[in-house]
N, C-alpha and C positions, 0 to 999 in steps of 0.2 A: 293124509290122515294119520295120526299117531297111533301106536299100538295100544291096545287096552291094558290097563294095569291088572296084574295078577296078585299084587300085594301092595300095601301102603309103603311108598318109598321112605326108608328110614332116614334119608338125608333131609326130609322135610321136618325132622326134629330140630334142624339147625337152619331155619329159614333166613333168606336174605332180607334186606330192607324193604323190598317191594312186596313181600309175601304177606297175606292177611293172617297167616297162622302165627300164634305165639310159639315160643321155644318149647320143645319136648311135647308137641301136640300128638305125634304119632304114638309115643310111649303112653300118653294119657288115653288115647283112643283105644289102644290095645287092651288097656286095663278095663275101660268102660265097656268094651265089647264083651268081655268075659263076665264082669261082675254086675253090670247094670242093664244094658240094652238087650241082653240075651233073653230076658224074661217077657219080651213083648208078645202078648198072648195071640193076637190075630195071625202071627207068622211063626208060631212055635215050631213048625216043621220045616222052616226055611231059615237056617242059622243066620244070625245077624251079620257075621263076617262076610258071608256070601252076598247078602243083600247090600252091604256097605260097598263092596267092590262093584256090583252091578250099578249101584246108584251113582257113584262118582264117575263111572264110565259112560253115564248119560252125556257127559260133556268131554270133549277131547283136549281142550286147552288146559295145561297144568295149573295155570293161575285160577281158572274157573273151578277146577277140581279142588284146589286149596280153599277157595271161597266157600264151597259146599261144606268142607270139613270145619271151617271156622264157624259157620252157622250152626252146624251140629253141636259144636262145643258150647254154644250159647243156649241150647235147648234146655228148658225146665222139664226134666223127666220125673214123673211120679211113679215109682215102682210099688210092688206089693207091700213091702215093709213101710214105705212112706204113707201108703193108704191106711195101714193099720194105725200108724201114729196120728194121722188126721182123724180117724174115727174116734180115737181116745180123746183127742183134743176137743172134738165136737161135743162129746158127752161131758167130760170133766171140766170143759171151759164154757162154751156157749149155753149148753142145756142146763148145766148146774147153776150158772149165774142167773139164767132165766127163772129157774125154780126158786132160787133164793130171793130174787127180786119180787116174786109174786106170792110168797108165803111169809109166815112169821118165824121161819126156822132160824135158829141161832148158828151163824157160821163158825162160831168158836166152840160149839158143843162137841164132845167126844163122839156123839152118835150122829153127827151131821151127815156123814157119808151114807149110812144106811137109811137115814130119813130122806135124803135126796133120791136114792134108788127106789124107795117106796113111792115117792111122788112121780118118778120117771115111769114106773110101771103103770101109772094111771093115765099116761099120755098116749096119744096115737102117733106113733113114729112111722113115717112113710117116706118113700122116695118121690121126688118130683118126676123123674123119668126112670126107665128100666135100666139105665146105665149105672145107677147107684145101687150097689149090692147090699140091700137092706139086711139080709140075713147075716152077712159078714159083719156089718156094723153092730148088730145086736149080740152076736156071739163074742166079738172082741171085747165088748163092754159088759157082758154078762147080764143083758137086759131081756125082759120077757116081751113087752109090748103086746099088741093084739094079734089074734089069729089072722085077721084080714089086714093086709098091708099093701094096698093098691098104689100104683104110681099115679100121681095127680095130673100128669100130662094127658094120660088116657082118660081119667075121670072128667077132665075139662071138656073132652070131646064126646064121651059116651055116657057119663054119669048122670044119675037122677038125683037132683039136689034134695028132694024130700026124703028119699031112701037113705042118703048119706046122713042127713040130720037125725033120722030115726035110729040109725046104727049108733051114732054118737050118744043119743039119749039112752038107748037101751043098755049100752056098755058103760055108762056113767063116765065118759071120757072128759077129762078136765082141760085138755088142751091138745093142739095139733103141732107136731114138729115135722117140718118138711126139710129133707136133706137132698143135696145134689152133689155129684162128684166134681163137675166142672161147669162154669158159666163163662161163655165167651162174650157175646154181645148182649146177652140177657133176653133175647127175643123169645126163646122157648120157655124159659122159667117164668117170665112175666105173665103169660096167659094162665099158667097153672096156679100161680100165687093169687092172681086176681079172682080166679074162680073159687079157690078155697076161702078167700076172705069174704066173698059174697055168700057162698053156701053155708059157711059156719060163722056167721057174723056175731054170734053170741058167745063164742069161746076165743081165748087168745091163741095166736099162731106164731110160731117161731120158724123163720126161714133161715137155714144154716147151710149154705153151699161151702164145699171144702176148698176149692180153688177158683178164684174169680179174676178175670182180666179187667184192666182199668175201665174199658168201655162198658162192660157188663155191670161193674160196681156202680158207676154213675147212673146207669139206667135203673138199677134196682133201688138205689137210694131215692131217686126221683119217684119211683112207683110207691115204695112203702111209706114215704112221707105222707102220702095221701090216703093210706089205709090204717085206720085207727086201731085195728085189732091184730096188726102184723108187726112183728119185730124182725128186723134184718140184721143178722150177726154172722158174717163170713169168717172162716178160719184163716185163710191165706188170700190176701189181695195182692196180686202181682204188681211189682213196680213198673213204671212206664218203660224202663230199659228192656223188659222182657218182650215187648211188642214193637212192631214197626208201625209208624204213623203214616197212613196212606196220604192224608192231606198234606203233611209236611213233605212227602216225597215229590209233590207236584210244585213245590216252591223252592226257594233258595236253600231251605234246610235239608234238601235231599242229600242222602249219604252215599257212600261207595256201595253199600249193600242195595240201596234203591236202584242205582245205576246197573248193578249186576242183574237184578231181577228183571229189569226192562230188557237188558241185552239177551237174556236167555229165553224170552217169551216164545220164540219160534220152536224151541226144543220141547216145550210143554204144549204147543199148539194153542197158546192162550190168545183169545180174541181181544181181550181188554187188559189194561194194567190193573184194574180192580181185581181180576181173577187171581193175580199173583199174591194178593194179600189175604186170601181166605174168605170165608163166609162173612158177609157184611164188612169186608175190609178190616177185620179185627187185627190182622197182622201178628197173630200169636206165634210164639216159638215154644209150644207146650205139647208134650206127648204123655199120655197116660199108659201104663202097662196094658190096660184093658182095651184101648183103642186110641186112635189119633183124632182129635177133634177137627171138624171141618173149618173151624176158625183159625187153625194153624196154617202156616204158609204151605201152599200146595207143592212146593218143591220136595216136601217130605213125604206126602201121602198120595199125590196124583199118580194115576196109572193109565198108561196108554201104550200103543205099539211103539211109540218113540221114547217113552219115559218110564223107567222102572222105579217104583217107590221104595224108600227106605223103611217107612212105617205104613204098610198098606192098611187102608181103612175098611172096617166092616160097616156098610151103609144100610140104612133102612130103605125099604121100598116106598116110594112116594105115592 
C-alpha cells in the first residue's frame, strides 16, 4: 500500500500522456483552494486543503487520485458572489421581463426601472425550498416583498389552500414569484409548483430557478407546459457536458470516467451503479457554497468510515 499524500505532487503539473489531468492542474487547484473552494459553508471549520488531501487519499493508486482531481476541475462551483450575480440576474432579467410582458409599461421610458420596482413590490416573492435564501435575494436587489415569505415545498405539505388565497386577496398580491437555488432532477420543485398553480389558479406565477440540470429542465418544461398560469424561466441551464449520463454509461458510449466510477464502487461501499450517479442518477458535477446537492456525484459528498467527503452535505431528516 502506497504512503498517503501530505501535499499535491507538483510534478502532476506536467502530466504524462496517460494522465487524465491537464497541464498545470496543481497550480490551478492551489489557486482554487484559496480563492474559491475555501468558502464552502458546511465545512467552514475544516479547511479545504485538509479535506482535499483526505479526499484523494481515499484511493491509493496515483492514477485514480489524478482522476479525482480531474473531476474536481470539472465541477461547476457556485460561490457567494456568483449567487449574488444570479440574484441580480433573476430580478433584472426574468422578473423584469415578466412584469413588462404583463403590463403596459414602456421599456424605453426613463422611469421604467422605478416602475418595474413598484410592480415587483406588489408581488409575493417566495422560495420553493428553504435552501434558497430569500432574504439575501431581496436585500441584494433592494426589494421589499411581503412580510410572510414561506417556502412552498413546506406549504405543499402543510399549507391550507383557503388561507393562502385569503392572504393573497387581503394583501392585494398581483402575482407569485417562486425562486429556487438549484434544480437537479426536478422532483422536489414539481410538487411545489403544481401545488402553487392549483392553490392560486387566479393569479400568474413565475418559477425562476437559478441553476438547473438538463434532466430537471426537461421535467419542468413538461410540467409547466400543462399549467396555464405558470411561466418557467430559469437563469442558468447547465449544458449536457456538466453532467454524466447514466444511461450512456451502460452502453457503448461509456467513458473513461464511467469506468472509473464502476471501479471504485467498493471504496464507497456502493451497492449499485446507480448510486454512483447521485439522486435519480442525475450525474451532476455541481457544488453550491451553501451545500452540495445530492444530485451531484457521491464521490464528492458521500461520507462513511471508508470514504471522507470533499464537500460534506448537510442533510434533512427524512
